[in-house]
C-alpha positions as CSV (number, residue, x, y, z in Angstrom):
1,X,-29.8,-36.3,69.6
2,X,-30.0,-32.6,68.7
3,X,-26.2,-33.3,68.2
4,X,-26.6,-35.9,65.8
5,X,-29.3,-34.0,63.7
6,X,-27.1,-31.0,63.2
7,X,-24.1,-33.6,62.2
8,X,-26.5,-35.1,59.7
9,X,-27.5,-32.0,58.5
10,X,-23.6,-30.7,57.9
11,X,-22.5,-33.9,56.6
12,X,-25.6,-33.4,53.8
13,X,-24.0,-29.9,53.2
14,X,-20.6,-31.3,52.9
15,X,-22.0,-33.7,50.2
16,X,-23.8,-30.8,48.1
17,X,-20.9,-28.7,48.3
18,X,-18.5,-31.6,47.3
19,X,-20.9,-32.7,44.0
20,X,-20.7,-28.9,43.1
21,X,-17.1,-28.8,43.3
22,X,-16.5,-32.1,41.2
23,X,-19.3,-30.6,38.6
24,X,-17.3,-27.4,38.5
25,X,-14.1,-29.1,37.9
26,X,-15.7,-30.9,34.8
27,X,-17.5,-28.1,33.5
28,X,-15.5,-25.1,33.6
29,X,-12.9,-24.9,30.7
30,X,-10.4,-22.1,32.1
31,X,-7.8,-23.4,34.5
32,X,-8.6,-20.7,37.2
33,X,-12.2,-21.3,37.4
34,X,-11.4,-24.8,37.7
35,X,-9.4,-23.8,40.4
36,X,-11.8,-21.4,42.3
37,X,-14.7,-24.2,41.9
38,X,-12.8,-27.0,43.2
39,X,-10.9,-25.0,46.2
40,X,-13.9,-23.2,47.5
41,X,-16.3,-26.2,47.4
42,X,-13.7,-28.4,48.7
43,X,-13.1,-26.1,51.7
44,X,-16.9,-25.5,52.6
45,X,-17.3,-29.3,52.1
46,X,-14.5,-30.4,54.5
47,X,-15.3,-27.7,57.0
48,X,-18.9,-28.8,57.3
49,X,-17.6,-32.3,57.9
50,X,-15.3,-31.2,60.4
51,X,-18.1,-29.1,62.0
52,X,-20.4,-32.2,61.8
53,X,-18.2,-34.4,63.5
54,X,-17.6,-32.0,66.5
55,X,-21.4,-31.9,66.8
56,X,-21.5,-35.8,66.6
57,X,-19.2,-36.3,69.4
58,X,-18.9,-33.4,71.9
59,X,-16.0,-35.4,74.1
60,X,-13.5,-32.6,75.0
61,X,-10.4,-34.8,74.0
62,X,-11.9,-35.0,70.5
63,X,-13.2,-31.5,70.4
64,X,-9.4,-30.4,71.2
65,X,-8.0,-32.8,68.5
66,X,-10.5,-31.7,65.9
67,X,-9.9,-27.9,66.6
68,X,-6.1,-28.5,65.9
69,X,-7.1,-30.4,62.6
70,X,-9.4,-27.4,61.4
71,X,-6.9,-24.8,62.4
72,X,-4.3,-26.9,60.2
73,X,-6.6,-27.4,57.1
74,X,-7.4,-23.7,57.4
75,X,-3.9,-22.6,56.8
76,X,-2.8,-25.1,54.4
77,X,-5.7,-25.4,52.0
78,X,-5.6,-21.8,50.6
79,X,-1.7,-22.0,50.9
80,X,-1.8,-25.1,48.5
81,X,-4.6,-22.8,46.3
82,X,-2.0,-20.1,46.2
83,X,0.8,-22.6,44.9
84,X,-1.2,-24.1,42.4
85,X,-2.6,-20.8,41.1
86,X,1.2,-19.5,41.2
87,X,2.2,-22.5,38.7
88,X,-0.8,-21.7,36.6
89,X,-0.2,-18.1,36.1
90,X,3.7,-18.8,35.5
91,X,3.0,-21.2,32.9
92,X,0.4,-19.2,31.1
93,X,2.9,-16.4,31.0
94,X,5.6,-18.7,29.3
95,X,3.1,-19.8,26.7
96,X,2.6,-16.2,25.9
97,X,6.1,-15.1,25.9
98,X,7.0,-18.1,23.6
99,X,4.3,-17.3,21.3
100,X,5.2,-13.7,21.1
101,X,8.7,-14.5,20.5
102,X,7.9,-16.8,17.4
103,X,5.8,-13.9,15.9
104,X,8.7,-11.1,16.3
105,X,11.2,-13.8,14.7
106,X,8.5,-13.9,11.8
107,X,8.6,-10.0,11.1
């Protein structure tokens, strides 16, 4: 019974962080702020769901599978965020270099 209560609390935490991340995606104007809000909140929400599932069903086989999924998620989520960030920075740099090139031609 205690495991189910802990799981429900963690699911509630995941819902709060997921909602905060969605609101951050819509409220912030800067792409880097949007990326930060979305990645941080979604990682916390998904990790809370995984922990809640571990408390909901403490069977050894399920526990082993969930730990493998958690490790994969903790490696892949920051990697994907890094690639998106790299793309944003590169496109912003290209926009700046295009604009500066136009200004130097006008001189």
